[in-house]
C-alpha positions in Angstrom: 22.1 -11.6 -10.5 24.4 -12.9 -7.4 22.9 -12.7 -4.9 24.9 -9.6 -3.5 23.4 -7.2 -5.7 20.1 -8.0 -4.0 20.1 -9.1 -0.5 20.3 -5.9 1.2 17.9 -3.9 -1.3 14.1 -3.2 -0.1 11.4 -4.2 -1.6 11.2 -0.6 -4.3 14.7 -1.1 -5.3 14.7 -5.2 -6.1 11.6 -4.1 -8.3 13.4 -0.9 -10.0 16.3 -2.9 -10.4 14.5 -6.5 -11.9 12.4 -4.6 -13.9 12.9 -0.5 -14.4 10.6 2.3 -15.4 11.4 4.1 -18.3 12.2 7.3 -18.2 9.3 9.9 -19.5 9.7 13.6 -20.1 6.3 15.0 -20.8 5.0 15.8 -16.9 4.6 19.8 -17.1 3.7 20.4 -13.7 4.6 22.1 -10.8 3.6 21.8 -7.2 3.1 25.8 -6.6 -0.7 24.8 -7.7 -1.7 22.7 -5.9 -0.4 24.7 -2.5 -1.8 27.6 -3.5 -5.1 25.7 -4.2 -5.8 24.1 -0.8 -2.9 26.1 0.9 -2.9 22.5 3.2 -5.1 21.8 6.1 -7.6 24.5 5.3 -10.4 22.2 4.1 -13.8 21.3 5.4 -13.5 18.8 8.5 -16.8 17.1 9.3 -17.2 16.1 12.6 -20.4 13.9 13.7 -23.3 15.9 11.9 -21.6 19.2 11.7 -18.9 21.0 10.0 -16.3 23.0 11.0 -13.6 25.5 8.2 -10.1 25.5 10.3 -7.3 27.6 9.2 -3.6 27.5 9.3 -2.6 29.6 11.5 -4.3 27.1 14.0 -2.4 24.4 12.5 1.5 26.6 12.7 3.5 24.5 14.9 4.1 28.0 16.2 1.2 28.7 17.4 1.5 28.7 21.2 -2.4 27.7 22.0 -2.3 24.8 19.8 0.8 23.6 21.3 -0.8 23.9 24.8 -4.7 22.5 23.4 -2.4 19.0 21.7 -0.5 18.7 24.9 -3.3 18.6 27.2 -4.8 16.1 24.9 -1.2 14.5 24.6 -0.2 14.2 27.6 3.7 14.0 27.3 6.5 16.1 25.8 7.6 15.5 22.8 11.1 14.2 22.6 14.1 14.6 20.8 15.2 12.9 17.7 17.6 10.1 18.3 20.5 8.5 15.9 21.6 5.4 18.8 20.2 1.6 18.7 17.7 1.4 21.4 14.1 2.8 21.7 13.4 6.2 23.6 9.8 7.3 25.5 9.3 10.2 26.6 9.1 11.3 30.3 6.6 9.6 32.7 7.0 6.6 30.2 8.7 3.5 30.3 9.1 0.6 27.5 10.5 -3.1 27.9 10.5 -6.0 25.0 7.6 -7.9 25.1 9.2 -10.5 22.6 11.8 -11.3 19.8 12.5 -12.8 16.7 13.4 -16.5 17.5 11.5 -16.6 20.9 9.9 -20.1 21.9 6.6 -19.7 21.8 6.1 -23.5 23.2 7.9 -25.1 25.3 9.4 -28.3 23.2 11.3 -25.3 21.3 14.7 -24.4 22.4 15.8 -21.1 23.5 17.0 -18.6 20.9 21.1 -19.6 19.3 22.8 -16.1 18.9 25.4 -18.2 16.8 23.1 -20.3 14.5 19.2 -17.7 14.4 18.0 -21.1 15.0 17.1 -23.9 12.7 13.7 -24.7 10.9 12.7 -27.0 13.0 12.5 -23.9 16.0 11.9 -21.7 13.8 8.6 -23.4 13.2 7.6 -23.1 17.0 9.0 -19.4 17.6 8.2 -15.8 16.8 9.0 -14.8 13.1 11.2 -12.3 11.8 10.4 -8.6 10.9 7.3 -7.8 13.1 4.7 -5.7 11.4 1.5 -5.3 11.3 -0.5 -6.3 14.5 -3.3 -7.1 16.8 -5.1 -7.6 19.8 -8.2 -9.3 20.6 -10.0 -10.4 24.0 -11.3 -14.1 23.6 -13.1 -14.5 26.7 -11.1 -12.3 28.9 -7.5 -14.1 27.4 -5.7 -11.5 25.5 -4.1 -12.5 21.7 -1.9 -11.0 19.5 -1.5 -11.9 16.4 1.4 -10.3 14.1 2.7 -10.4 10.7 6.0 -11.3 9.8 6.7 -9.7 7.2 9.8 -10.8 5.5 13.0 -12.5 6.1 16.8 -10.8 6.6 18.9 -13.7 5.1 22.4 -12.1 6.4 21.2 -12.2 9.7 18.5 -15.0 9.5 21.0 -17.6 7.6 24.4 -16.4 10.1 26.3 -20.0 8.8 26.0 -19.1 5.7 26.2 -15.6 5.4 22.8 -15.0 4.0 23.1 -18.0 1.2 20.2 -20.1 0.7 22.3 -23.5 0.0 19.6 -25.9 1.3 16.1 -27.1 1.4 16.9 -26.5 4.9 17.6 -22.8 4.6 14.9 -22.1 2.5 12.1 -23.5 4.6 13.7 -21.8 7.6 13.1 -18.8 5.7 9.9 -19.4 5.1 9.4 -20.8 8.6 10.8 -17.1 10.0 8.1 -15.5 7.3 4.2 -15.0 7.7 2.3 -14.8 11.2 2.0 -15.6 14.4 -0.8 -15.8 17.0 -0.1 -15.7 20.8 -1.2 -14.9 24.1 0.1 -12.5 26.5 -0.6 -11.6 30.1 0.0 -8.7 32.8 2.1 -10.0 35.7 4.6 -8.4 38.7 7.1 -7.5 35.5 4.4 -5.7 32.7 3.2 -7.7 29.8 4.6 -11.2 29.2 3.7 -13.9 26.2 2.3 -16.7 27.4 4.0 -20.1 26.4 2.0 -23.1 25.4 -1.1 -20.8 25.4 -4.2 -23.0 23.3 -4.4 -20.0 21.5 -0.4 -19.8 20.1 0.0 -21.4 16.5 2.4 -20.3 13.7 1.0 -19.3 10.6 3.8 -19.7 7.9 4.4 -19.8 3.9 3.9 -23.4 3.7 0.4 -23.3 5.7 -3.1 -24.6 4.1 -5.5 -21.9 3.5 -8.7 -21.8 1.1 -9.5 -19.3 -1.5 -12.9 -17.8 -1.5 -14.5 -14.9 -3.3 -14.9 -14.7 -7.5 -11.5 -15.7 -8.1 -11.2 -19.4 -6.4 -11.5 -21.9 -8.2 -11.1 -20.1 -11.7 -8.1 -22.1 -14.1 -5.7 -19.3 -13.5 -6.1 -20.2 -9.9 -5.5 -24.2 -10.9 -1.6 -25.7 -9.9 -0.4 -29.1 -10.0 -1.3 -29.6 -6.2 -4.4 -28.4 -6.5 -6.2 -28.6 -9.6 -9.6 -27.1 -7.7 -7.7 -23.5 -7.8 -9.4 -23.0 -4.0 -6.0 -24.3 -1.4 -3.2 -22.8 -0.9 -0.1 -23.2 1.0 1.4 -20.6 2.4 0.7 -16.2 2.8 3.3 -14.2 1.3 5.4 -10.9 2.3 2.7 -10.3 5.3 2.7 -6.5 5.8 -0.1 -4.5 7.5 -3.1 -5.7 8.9 -6.8 -5.0 10.3 -9.5 -6.4 12.2 -13.3 -7.2 11.6 -15.9 -6.3 13.5 -16.7 -9.9 14.2 -13.4 -10.1 15.9 -11.1 -12.1 12.8 -7.8 -10.8 12.0 -6.9 -9.6 8.6 -3.3 -9.6 7.2 -2.2 -8.4 3.6 -0.1 -10.0 1.6 2.0 -7.7 0.1 5.5 -7.9 -1.7 4.3 -11.4 -3.1 6.4 -11.0 -6.6 10.0 -11.2 -5.4 9.5 -14.8 -3.8 9.0 -15.9 -7.7 11.5 -17.1 -10.3 12.8 -20.0 -12.3 16.2 -21.9 -12.8 16.2 -20.5 -16.4 16.6 -17.1 -16.6 15.1 -15.1 -19.2 11.9 -17.6 -19.8 8.7 -16.6 -21.0 6.3 -15.3 -18.2 2.7 -14.8 -19.4 2.4 -11.2 -20.4 -0.1 -10.3 -16.4 3.0 -10.5 -14.7 4.6 -7.8 -16.3 2.2 -5.4 -14.1 3.3 -7.5 -10.8 6.7 -7.3 -11.4 6.8 -11.1 -11.8 9.7 -11.8 -13.6 12.0 -15.8 -14.7 15.2 -15.3 -12.6 16.6 -15.6 -9.6 13.9 -14.7 -6.9 14.8 -13.0 -3.6 15.3 -16.2 -1.3 16.0 -19.1 -4.1 13.0 -21.0 -2.9 12.2 -22.2 -6.2 16.1 -24.0 -6.4 14.7 -26.1 -3.6 10.3 -26.0 -4.4 8.7 -26.5 -7.5 5.9 -24.1 -6.5 7.9 -21.1 -6.7 9.6 -21.8 -10.2 7.0 -19.9 -12.9 8.3 -21.5 -15.4 7.2 -25.4 -13.8 4.1 -23.8 -11.9 2.9 -20.3 -13.6 -0.3 -20.1 -12.0 1.3 -20.0 -9.2 1.6 -16.1 -8.6 -1.9 -15.7 -9.1 -2.6 -17.3 -5.9 -0.9 -14.4 -3.9 -2.1 -11.3 -3.0 -4.6 -11.0 -1.3 -6.4 -10.4 2.2 -6.4 -13.4 4.9 -8.6 -13.7 7.1 -7.5 -15.7 10.4 -9.7 -16.3 13.1 -7.0 -15.7 16.3 -9.6 -17.7 18.9 -9.5 -20.9 17.0 -6.4 -22.6 16.5 -7.7 -25.1 14.2 -8.8 -22.6 11.7 -8.2 -22.7 8.1 -7.2 -19.2 7.3 -9.1 -17.9 4.0 -7.7 -15.7 1.2 -10.7 -13.1 0.4 -10.2 -12.5 -2.7 -13.1 -10.3 -3.0 -10.8 -7.4 -2.2 -8.8 -7.5 -4.6 -5.1 -8.6 -5.8 -2.3 -5.7 -5.7 0.6 -5.1 -2.6 -1.9 -4.8 0.2 -0.6 -2.6 2.7 -3.5 -2.9 5.5 -6.7 -3.6 5.8 -9.0 -0.4 7.9 -12.5 -2.2 8.1 -15.8 0.2 9.2 -19.5 -0.3 9.4 -21.3 2.1 7.0 -24.8 3.1 8.5 -26.6 0.2 7.1 -24.3 -1.9 8.2 -22.5 -3.1 5.2 -18.9 -3.8 5.9 -16.4 -1.7 4.3 -12.4 -2.1 4.0 -10.2 0.7 3.0 -7.2 -1.1 1.2 -3.9 0.7 -0.3 -1.3 -0.7 -2.9 2.1 -0.2 -1.8 3.9 0.4 -5.2 4.5 3.9 -6.5 2.2 4.9 -8.6 -0.6 2.2 -8.0 -3.8 3.1 -6.4 -6.4 3.2 -3.5 -9.3 0.6 -3.4 -11.8 0.1 -1.1 -15.0 -2.7 -1.0 -18.0 -2.4 0.4 -19.8 -6.0 1.2 -23.3 -6.8 -0.2 -24.6 -8.1 3.1 -24.4 -6.3 6.2 -23.2 -7.0 9.2 -25.2 -8.2 12.6 -23.4 -9.4 16.1 -24.0 -12.7 16.5 -25.1 -13.6 12.9 -23.1 -15.9 10.0 -20.1 -13.4 8.6 -18.0 -16.2 6.3 -19.3 -14.8 3.2 -19.7 -11.3 4.2 -15.9 -10.2 2.3 -17.0 -13.1 -1.0 -19.7 -10.9 -2.1 -19.4 -6.8 -2.6 -17.7 -4.1 -4.9 -14.1 -3.4 -5.1 -13.5 0.7 -5.6 -10.8 2.4 -6.6 -10.4 6.3 -5.8 -10.0 9.2 -8.1 -9.1 12.3 -6.8 -9.8 15.6 -8.3 -7.9 19.1 -8.2 -10.8 20.8 -6.7 -10.6 18.6 -3.4 -13.3 16.1 -4.1 -13.1 12.8 -5.4 -15.0 9.5 -6.4 -15.0 6.3 -5.6 -15.0 4.2 -9.2 -17.0 0.2 -9.3 -14.8 -1.9 -10.7 -17.3 -4.5 -12.4 -17.7 -6.4 -15.7 -19.8 -3.4 -17.5 -17.7 -0.4 -16.5 -14.2 -2.7 -17.0 -14.8 -5.0 -19.4 -13.0 -7.8 -17.6 -15.3 -10.5 -16.0 -15.4 -10.6 -12.0 -12.5 -13.6 -11.5 -10.9 -11.9 -13.6 -10.9 -8.3 -11.6 -9.9 -10.0 -8.1 -6.6 -11.4 -10.1 -5.6 -8.7 -12.2 -7.1 -5.8 -10.3 -4.3 -3.4 -11.2 -5.2 -3.8 -14.8 -9.0 -3.0 -14.0 -8.4 0.3 -12.1 -5.9 1.8 -14.9 -8.9 1.1 -17.2 -10.8 3.2 -15.8 -8.3 5.9 -15.1 -7.7 6.4 -11.1 -5.3 8.1 -9.7 -2.1 7.3 -9.3 -0.5 7.9 -5.7 2.7 8.1 -3.7 2.6 4.6 -2.6 -0.1 4.3 -1.0 0.5 2.0 2.2 -1.6 2.1 6.4 -5.5 3.8 6.2 -6.9 4.7 9.2 -10.6 5.6 10.5 -11.3 8.3 12.6 -13.6 6.2 15.2 -15.1 9.8 16.5 -15.4 11.0 13.0 -16.5 10.1 9.5 -13.1 10.6 7.8 -10.4 8.5 6.6 -6.9 8.7 6.6 -3.9 7.2 3.2 -0.2 7.7 4.6 1.6 8.1 1.3 4.7 7.4 1.6 7.0 9.1 -0.7 7.5 8.4 -4.6 10.8 9.1 -6.3 9.2 8.5 -9.5 6.4 11.2 -8.9 6.0 13.6 -12.0 9.5 11.2 -13.5 8.0 7.5 -14.7 4.9 5.9 -15.4 3.5 3.3 -12.8 3.9 -0.4 -14.1 1.5 -0.1 -15.7 2.2 3.3 -17.8 -0.1 5.8 -16.4 1.0 8.9 -16.1 2.5 10.1 -12.7 1.6 14.1 -12.5 2.0 16.1 -9.4 -1.0 17.0 -8.6 -4.4 16.3 -6.7 -3.2 14.7 -3.3 0.7 13.5 -4.7 1.8 17.5 -5.1 5.5 17.3 -5.7 7.4 16.2 -8.4 10.6 13.4 -7.5 9.0 13.0 -3.2 11.2 11.5 -1.3 9.2 12.7 2.1 5.4 11.6 1.6 2.4 13.2 2.6 -0.5 12.0 4.8 -4.3 12.3 2.7 -7.6 12.4 3.9 -11.2 12.7 2.8 -14.6 13.0 3.9 -17.3 10.6 2.8 -20.3 12.3 1.3 -22.8 12.2 4.0 -21.1 10.7 6.7 -21.3 7.1 5.0 -18.3 5.0 4.2 -20.2 3.6 1.7 -20.5 6.5 -0.3 -19.4 7.1 -4.0 -18.1 10.9 -3.5 -16.1 12.5 -1.0 -14.1 15.3 -0.4 -10.9 15.4 0.5 -7.3 17.4 2.0 -3.9 17.1 3.7 -3.4 16.2 6.5 0.2 16.5 6.4 3.1 17.1 4.0 6.3 16.0 5.4 9.6 17.7 4.7 12.6 19.7 6.5 12.0 23.0 7.0 15.6 22.9 7.9 16.8 22.1 4.2 13.9 23.8 2.3 11.9 26.7 1.8 9.5 25.3 -0.7 6.9 22.7 -0.7 9.8 20.4 0.2 9.8 22.0 3.9 6.5 20.4 4.4 2.9 21.7 5.7 2.9 23.9 8.1 2.0 21.8 11.1 5.9 19.9 9.9 8.8 22.5 12.5 11.7 21.4 12.8 11.1 19.9 16.4 8.9 17.2 15.0 9.5 17.3 11.2 10.2 13.2 9.8 9.9 11.6 6.5 7.8 8.9 4.8 5.0 8.1 7.3 4.0 4.2 6.8 2.0 2.7 9.5 -1.3 4.9 11.2 -3.6 3.7 13.8 -6.0 5.6 15.8 -6.8 5.3 19.3 -9.7 5.1 21.0 -9.0 9.0 22.3 -9.3 9.9 18.6 -5.6 10.8 18.1 -3.9 9.5 15.1 -0.9 7.6 15.6 2.0 8.2 12.6 5.0 5.5 12.4 7.5 5.9 9.3 9.7 4.1 7.4 12.5 6.2 5.5 15.4 7.3 5.7 17.6 7.9 9.2 21.1 8.5 7.6 20.2 12.4 9.5 21.9 13.9 6.8 21.5 15.6 3.6 17.7 16.4 2.7 16.9 14.6 6.4 19.4 16.2 8.6 17.8 16.7 11.5 15.3 14.4 11.5 17.6 11.1 13.2 15.9 7.5 13.4 12.6 6.0 12.4 9.9 6.9 14.7 5.9 7.6 16.3 4.4 10.4 16.2 0.8 11.2 17.3 -1.5 13.6 15.4 -4.8 15.7 16.5 -7.1 15.6 13.9 -8.8 18.4 15.1 -6.0 20.8 16.4 -3.6 19.2 13.1 -0.6 19.8 15.7 2.1 16.9 15.4 4.0 15.4 18.1 7.0 13.3 18.6 6.4 10.3 20.7 9.3 7.2 20.5 12.1 6.9 18.6 13.6 3.7 17.3 16.5 2.0 17.1 19.0 3.3 13.5 18.1 1.3 10.9 14.9 0.2 12.2 11.4 0.8 10.8 8.8 1.6 13.6 5.8 -0.5 12.8 2.9 -2.3 13.8 0.8 -0.6 16.5 -1.9 -2.4 18.9 -2.9 -1.7 22.4 -4.1 -4.1 25.5 -7.5 -4.3 26.5 -7.7 -1.8 29.1 -5.9 0.9 27.0 -3.0 1.3 29.4 0.0 -0.3 27.4 1.1 0.2 23.5 2.5 -2.9 21.5 4.9 -1.1 19.1 6.9 -2.7 16.5 10.4 -2.8 15.8 11.8 -4.3 12.2 15.0 -5.0 11.1 17.4 -2.6 13.9 20.7 -2.3 13.7 23.2 -3.2 15.9 22.6 -6.1 18.6 19.5 -4.3 19.5 17.9 -5.8 21.4 20.9 -7.3 23.4 24.3 -5.7 24.0 25.8 -8.2 21.1 24.4 -10.7 19.4 22.2 -10.8 16.1 19.6 -8.3 15.9 16.1 -9.2 16.1 12.8 -7.8 15.1 11.3 -7.0 18.4 7.8 -6.0 19.8 8.0 -3.6 22.4 5.5 -2.9 25.1 4.8 0.8 26.3 3.4 1.8 29.4 2.5 5.5 31.4 4.7 5.3 34.5 1.3 6.3 36.3 -0.2 3.6 35.2 -3.0 5.6 33.2 -4.6 5.4 30.1 -2.5 5.9 27.0 -4.3 4.8 24.1 
């Protein structure tokens, strides 16, 4: 397999190319039953101790009353689609660049060089590539951002080799371009800027030492030549979404880790369990195995078992060692949405971002107490997987030794296999989960799934078009929400509905037109990132087809919208440059500035010439009012 065959593929396309799923034809299902059953958006909403039933009329994009109410909550006039290479925000708002790939975090690092893209050494002291999930922390009155750098774009990051990884230096540069960056920001006369040389600034890369804790730590399947104890690992891979704990630490999530492993020997035997995670012999995505034996699965077959976890980082202590929390399971983690149950237990919602995989939650055994010891809260607890039923109810299935026949360590390492044993609901790529701060409800972005009703998942589980995934060959995506029983996120039972079905009402008149709150003026595809603001509004970011053609005509570039859970109204707030994904969102401490990630932009964004650079943009209201 030549580099040219795969360097520009998405991670989904990469998986399909290396490990194609067999076609199946026995899914005789229709979308209409889900449409008629739920009549999208007409379910019961639980707010506080009460409940309200709302009809689809209020949620329709043609309802003047709904739009007027929503606009008063949103505080802006929605913008049109864009197809250019810039960022656009509503009238009365402004934006600028906070930082971009290659910007030095320390004075001893050189300024970014468009001709070379920098060196491995300079990249280790600079902002990484492809910004994704991020959170802002107030540390003693100083504002600190932690941000993921999900993956590399070799043709951009290695311009001198046209993207070919030809040396150990090239591989190290890509390693240093990924991982996590932590840096202080401060507001000056010209808005927010990165504080160079702040004591909080640090880079965490594919070679940064970190520890393994929880049920899998020390297991034989995590032991390697370099780490015979199975408790210390170098690096965190493919850091996608993120989360924040109640005690002020950052949770970074390892997603498509499988693409980093390969072998010099194509077709070599690998452990059977690797198949479920898409780990194969042969060339990897970035050729690490040519220069670092720990990425060669024939030489270190346990190394891949040490990735696919959620990693906890303390942004307030640059000397602290990141910790991989194996109790939260091993899969393609998108983000980690933390919330406290009424009794103080910690609940973490997580999606496994692959076609036909599952939605999970972790409930701690211990109780969070402000100022208490939190070091073990994410090490002991129960991992659950979601089961959705047609009648709008669901339950969380506990992944235990009794229910799966697997040990606690095996459940932590082979979480997908454990979930399949329980018959969990296969989902349309569950990405970010967001929890409403003003109501006991949670939302999950199901971004898309072209294989829905066409192919099984990697474990052979069927993917029928039903429940919260009602459309075959789903290219638009949807957002499911659920309401835990007794207003307790630790509860087993819940009821659910669909907050929105993305679609194109200008092209389709059936289920693919979308739900009633999708109109010609706000339509989108592939919801991905999601965050609630302090007012209880849901911000939705997209990572989809921005061709503006065919099924996606009229949808323009990827964008960020805001939704009102009360009225159902959705409005477009921001559009990114063509070619980019809009992903990652956080706010300044005073909620007057929002920080938004722009990943893999086209053209030469944000400059007029030169290499395209993923960036974080700052957005604010010109009148200085709050926007989050």
